[in-house]
N, C-alpha and C positions, 0 to 999 in steps of 0.2 A: 392847205399843205398838199403838195403835188405827189408825194410818195406814200403809199400805204404802209403802215407799220407791220413789219414781219418778224420783229425780234432783234436781238443784239447781233452785232457784226464782228465781234471778237471772241476769243476763247477766254474762259474764266477758270481760274484755279482757286477753289474755296479752301481757305486755311482754317485750322482749328484755333481756338482761343476765344477770348472774350471781346466783344465789341465795346468801343467807348460810347456810352449811351447818355452822357451828361446832358446833351441837348435834344435828346430823342423826343421827349414829350412836347417841346416847343416846335420841333420839326413836324411832328404829327399834327399839331394844332394848325399849322399853315397848310398841310395836306388837306385837312378838312375845310379850311377856308377857301382854298382853291377849288375844291369840288363844289361847294355851295355857290360860289360865284360863277361856275360854269366855264372856268378857264383851265380846268384839268378834267375834261370829259373822258369817261371810260369808253365811249363809243369807239369801236374799232381798236380798243386797247391803247388809245393814245391818251395818256394821263399826265404828260409833262413829267417833270422831275424836280426834286428839291434836295439840296445837300447843305451841310455845314462842315467847316474845317475841324478836324481832330488833331491830336498831337502826332499821330502816325500817317494821317492822310485826310479822308473825309468820309462822313456818314452820309449815305444817299438812299433814296427810295429804290425799290426793286424794279426790275424790268416789267413793263406792261401790266401793272396792277391798278385796281380800282382804289383811288385815294380815299374814298369814304369808309373803307374797311381795313386800312393798314394797321398793323400793330408794331410794337417795338421789335418783336422777334423777327419780323420780315425785313427790317431795315438792314442795310449792308454797309460794312466799313471798308472802303477801298484802301488798300495799303500801298500798292505799287501798280503803275501803268507802264507798259512797254509798247511804244508805238512801233518800234522795229519788228517785234514779234507779234504785234496785234494781240496782246494778252493783258488781262487784268487779274491781279491777286487781291482777294478780298476775304474778310471774315463775315460769315453769315450762312444762312441756309438757302437763300435765293440768289439768283444772278442780279448784279447791280443794273441800274438803268442803262439803257442803250446809249445814253449820252455821257457815259463815264469819261471818255477822252476829252469831251468839251469842258466838263467840270474841272478835270485835272489840269487842263491847259490854262484855264482862267486862274485857278489857284496858283499855278506856277508863275504866271505873268503878273499877278497883282497880290502883293503881300497884304494890302489893305482890305481885300475881300475875304470874309469869313463865311459867307453864306450866298447861295445861288438859287433863285427860283426861276424855273422855265415853264412857261405856260403857252397856251394857244388861244388866240382871240382873232377871229376872222376879220373883224372891223380894224383892228390894229394892223393886221397883216396887209390888208388892202390899202390902208390910208396912213402908213408909217410916216411918209413925207409930210403930210398935213399935220400930223401929231408932233412933228419936229424931232423924230427919232433918228438916231444913227442907225443905218441899215447896211448889212453886208452887201457887197457888190454883186457877187454871184450866188446863185442858188446851188447848194451842194446837198447830197443825200444825208439823211439823218444818221447819226451814230458813227460818223466817219472822221478820220483825221483831217480830211479836206474841209469838212465843216468847221472843225475846231480852228484850223488855220485861217479860214475865211473870217471867223469872229475875231481872232487875235489881230488881224490886219486893221480892223476898225475900233478895237476895244479902247485903246488909250486909257483915259481916266474915267470913261463913261460908266454910269451905274445902270443904264438901261440900253439894251442893244436889240434891234429887231433882226432876226435871220430871215433873209429874203424868201418869201413864199413858205415860211415855216412857222415860227413863233417867236416870242420875246424871251429875253433873259434879263431878270432884275437881280442886281447884286448889292451887297451891303457889308458893313463891318460886323453885322449881326443878322439873325434871322428876322428880327423885328424891323430893322431898317430895310432889308430886301423885301420883306412882305409889304411894308407901307408904300414902297415904290410901285409894287405890282398892283396893289389895291388902287392907288391914285390912277394908274394907267387904265384899270378896269372901269373906274368911274368916268374917265374921259371918253372911253368907248361907249358907255351907256348914254352920256350927254350927246355924243355924236349921232347915235341912233335916234335920240329924241329930236334933234334938229334936222337931220338929213334922211333918216331912215337907212335902209341897207343900200 
């Protein structure tokens, strides 16, 4: 990844109310799996992000937090995203992931997607073409509308997209499906290392 993480790039309005936590335990299970696989490294506060659709929006991991220690209390439900005003309205005690615009854009474009897992794997980033992945054409700064737009240009019906010089996005109709896709990609990366090294 070419840009160091410095936090979110939009304003957040935290609303009062109860978050929809029906899928929270499953979401946290995948946070822990990502951490153990090393594709959500807390180094430099780059932990990726995971979300699932709710009735009002989507439940997502908070900004810049260690996936190994997340709790339900720290998850954030995004209710409204305004690109025009660069604002996000959410229910929770923490700020949502810096990629809230990206998740909102994918959910808006793909009614079949109910879960998104975004992680970082240097092997996948370097060899996306060899892995047969769809990749965005231009590198865009993390957490921006430009990055979201770049992803939507190549999204189509794909369930796995590599963001140029950044990380991957695995998508599915459920957290389980998106997680399986991410795990399969991780295993491919491990096999690549065994065959070719770094």
